[in-house]
C-alpha beads as a LAMMPS data file, in Angstrom:
LAMMPS data file: protein, C-alpha beads

140 atoms
139 bonds

1 atom types
1 bond types

-500.0 500.0 xlo xhi
-500.0 500.0 ylo yhi
-500.0 500.0 zlo zhi

Masses

1 110.0

Atoms # bond

1 1 1 324.282 160.737 258.210
2 1 1 325.309 164.363 258.657
3 1 1 329.067 165.299 258.363
4 1 1 329.061 168.767 259.749
5 1 1 332.123 170.120 261.635
6 1 1 331.133 171.333 265.059
7 1 1 333.249 173.396 267.629
8 1 1 332.154 173.451 271.273
9 1 1 333.220 175.850 273.921
10 1 1 333.338 175.302 277.716
11 1 1 332.629 178.832 278.942
12 1 1 334.288 180.200 282.054
13 1 1 334.807 183.643 283.332
14 1 1 338.653 183.204 283.328
15 1 1 339.173 180.532 280.739
16 1 1 337.249 179.165 277.794
17 1 1 337.970 175.695 276.481
18 1 1 337.462 174.613 272.882
19 1 1 337.009 171.305 271.144
20 1 1 336.395 170.251 267.456
21 1 1 334.313 167.233 266.332
22 1 1 332.575 165.706 263.301
23 1 1 329.015 164.479 263.371
24 1 1 329.849 161.655 261.230
25 1 1 332.061 160.065 263.885
26 1 1 330.340 161.638 266.937
27 1 1 333.725 162.193 268.429
28 1 1 335.651 165.253 269.591
29 1 1 339.253 166.278 270.380
30 1 1 340.542 169.141 272.469
31 1 1 341.732 172.191 270.529
32 1 1 342.759 174.946 273.002
33 1 1 341.774 177.100 275.928
34 1 1 341.596 180.861 275.813
35 1 1 342.146 183.198 278.705
36 1 1 339.175 185.439 279.536
37 1 1 338.600 188.349 281.692
38 1 1 335.101 188.384 283.363
39 1 1 334.027 185.999 280.614
40 1 1 335.423 188.163 277.749
41 1 1 337.866 186.313 275.616
42 1 1 340.422 187.666 273.090
43 1 1 337.937 187.734 270.188
44 1 1 340.792 187.765 267.643
45 1 1 341.927 184.306 268.949
46 1 1 338.381 183.032 268.674
47 1 1 338.107 184.427 265.129
48 1 1 341.345 182.882 264.098
49 1 1 340.051 179.500 265.266
50 1 1 336.640 179.840 263.576
51 1 1 338.305 180.900 260.262
52 1 1 340.760 177.941 260.500
53 1 1 338.111 175.231 261.268
54 1 1 335.068 176.848 259.539
55 1 1 332.483 175.005 261.748
56 1 1 328.999 174.456 260.493
57 1 1 327.809 174.732 264.168
58 1 1 328.978 176.018 267.489
59 1 1 327.902 174.372 270.759
60 1 1 328.288 176.460 273.938
61 1 1 328.128 174.613 277.264
62 1 1 325.332 175.995 279.535
63 1 1 326.375 175.909 283.133
64 1 1 323.482 174.974 285.352
65 1 1 323.108 173.946 288.863
66 1 1 322.483 170.238 289.610
67 1 1 318.802 170.793 289.865
68 1 1 318.676 172.454 286.451
69 1 1 318.323 175.911 287.708
70 1 1 320.374 178.740 286.382
71 1 1 323.395 180.222 288.226
72 1 1 325.126 183.602 287.829
73 1 1 327.569 182.332 285.191
74 1 1 324.584 180.877 283.138
75 1 1 323.724 184.409 281.794
76 1 1 327.243 185.155 280.939
77 1 1 327.534 181.888 278.899
78 1 1 324.341 182.776 277.083
79 1 1 325.795 186.250 276.335
80 1 1 328.938 184.616 275.003
81 1 1 326.810 182.432 272.743
82 1 1 324.925 185.602 271.372
83 1 1 328.168 187.328 270.854
84 1 1 329.676 184.484 268.856
85 1 1 326.647 184.465 266.628
86 1 1 326.575 188.290 266.270
87 1 1 330.288 188.800 265.660
88 1 1 330.939 185.785 263.355
89 1 1 327.433 184.739 261.949
90 1 1 328.007 181.139 263.023
91 1 1 325.024 179.039 264.104
92 1 1 325.147 178.620 267.802
93 1 1 323.330 176.255 270.149
94 1 1 323.460 175.868 273.913
95 1 1 323.942 172.449 275.655
96 1 1 323.705 171.538 279.355
97 1 1 327.125 171.032 280.684
98 1 1 326.407 169.653 284.144
99 1 1 329.386 167.545 285.380
100 1 1 331.518 168.050 282.303
101 1 1 334.473 169.460 284.345
102 1 1 334.264 166.529 286.757
103 1 1 334.249 163.943 283.890
104 1 1 337.065 165.893 282.063
105 1 1 339.332 165.956 285.193
106 1 1 338.672 162.216 285.754
107 1 1 339.625 161.281 282.205
108 1 1 342.718 163.526 282.301
109 1 1 343.808 162.106 285.645
110 1 1 343.385 158.551 284.428
111 1 1 345.654 159.289 281.507
112 1 1 348.364 161.452 283.256
113 1 1 347.843 161.791 286.975
114 1 1 347.819 165.140 288.735
115 1 1 350.381 166.685 286.118
116 1 1 347.570 166.332 283.438
117 1 1 345.193 168.637 285.483
118 1 1 346.423 172.027 284.425
119 1 1 343.590 174.512 283.906
120 1 1 343.979 174.785 280.123
121 1 1 343.879 171.040 279.637
122 1 1 340.778 170.697 281.917
123 1 1 338.841 173.492 280.038
124 1 1 339.571 171.996 276.603
125 1 1 338.804 168.474 277.810
126 1 1 335.566 169.742 279.252
127 1 1 334.688 171.153 275.824
128 1 1 335.218 167.603 274.513
129 1 1 332.863 166.150 277.017
130 1 1 330.332 168.867 276.134
131 1 1 330.616 168.161 272.428
132 1 1 330.483 164.339 272.640
133 1 1 327.484 164.755 274.981
134 1 1 325.724 166.953 272.443
135 1 1 326.509 164.337 269.774
136 1 1 324.978 161.632 271.881
137 1 1 321.771 163.571 272.343
138 1 1 321.441 164.885 268.794
139 1 1 322.673 162.017 266.597
140 1 1 320.746 159.070 268.010

Bonds

1 1 1 2
2 1 2 3
3 1 3 4
4 1 4 5
5 1 5 6
6 1 6 7
7 1 7 8
8 1 8 9
9 1 9 10
10 1 10 11
11 1 11 12
12 1 12 13
13 1 13 14
14 1 14 15
15 1 15 16
16 1 16 17
17 1 17 18
18 1 18 19
19 1 19 20
20 1 20 21
21 1 21 22
22 1 22 23
23 1 23 24
24 1 24 25
25 1 25 26
26 1 26 27
27 1 27 28
28 1 28 29
29 1 29 30
30 1 30 31
31 1 31 32
32 1 32 33
33 1 33 34
34 1 34 35
35 1 35 36
36 1 36 37
37 1 37 38
38 1 38 39
39 1 39 40
40 1 40 41
41 1 41 42
42 1 42 43
43 1 43 44
44 1 44 45
45 1 45 46
46 1 46 47
47 1 47 48
48 1 48 49
49 1 49 50
50 1 50 51
51 1 51 52
52 1 52 53
53 1 53 54
54 1 54 55
55 1 55 56
56 1 56 57
57 1 57 58
58 1 58 59
59 1 59 60
60 1 60 61
61 1 61 62
62 1 62 63
63 1 63 64
64 1 64 65
65 1 65 66
66 1 66 67
67 1 67 68
68 1 68 69
69 1 69 70
70 1 70 71
71 1 71 72
72 1 72 73
73 1 73 74
74 1 74 75
75 1 75 76
76 1 76 77
77 1 77 78
78 1 78 79
79 1 79 80
80 1 80 81
81 1 81 82
82 1 82 83
83 1 83 84
84 1 84 85
85 1 85 86
86 1 86 87
87 1 87 88
88 1 88 89
89 1 89 90
90 1 90 91
91 1 91 92
92 1 92 93
93 1 93 94
94 1 94 95
95 1 95 96
96 1 96 97
97 1 97 98
98 1 98 99
99 1 99 100
100 1 100 101
101 1 101 102
102 1 102 103
103 1 103 104
104 1 104 105
105 1 105 106
106 1 106 107
107 1 107 108
108 1 108 109
109 1 109 110
110 1 110 111
111 1 111 112
112 1 112 113
113 1 113 114
114 1 114 115
115 1 115 116
116 1 116 117
117 1 117 118
118 1 118 119
119 1 119 120
120 1 120 121
121 1 121 122
122 1 122 123
123 1 123 124
124 1 124 125
125 1 125 126
126 1 126 127
127 1 127 128
128 1 128 129
129 1 129 130
130 1 130 131
131 1 131 132
132 1 132 133
133 1 133 134
134 1 134 135
135 1 135 136
136 1 136 137
137 1 137 138
138 1 138 139
139 1 139 140
């Protein structure tokens, strides 16, 4: 059984959520969310997190329409993934993230009601959903 450390990002044009997980357990936990401007984060914050956690793999959520077609933000998420690889040399893979935000909001609401639904918490929780979904598809 693999025991790689994996970081996932829930890409957004104004905020990018992050989660960390281990392949051996197939579970993830929220790390943080980063403000972004038109999809561009503070790369120093991303670098600091990557240096701290030293992931073996980075998973970037790929936003698609419900029918599987691309939407305008899909290209931006791909560009973000390419920049992660180019800037930091990390292995990056894309993963379909349809409904991750809906699932994240539902889980947060169940645990804390409306107060738990702040944007940063939702983005980081969405990254958890993306990563655990990636684990389910790739570790079975």
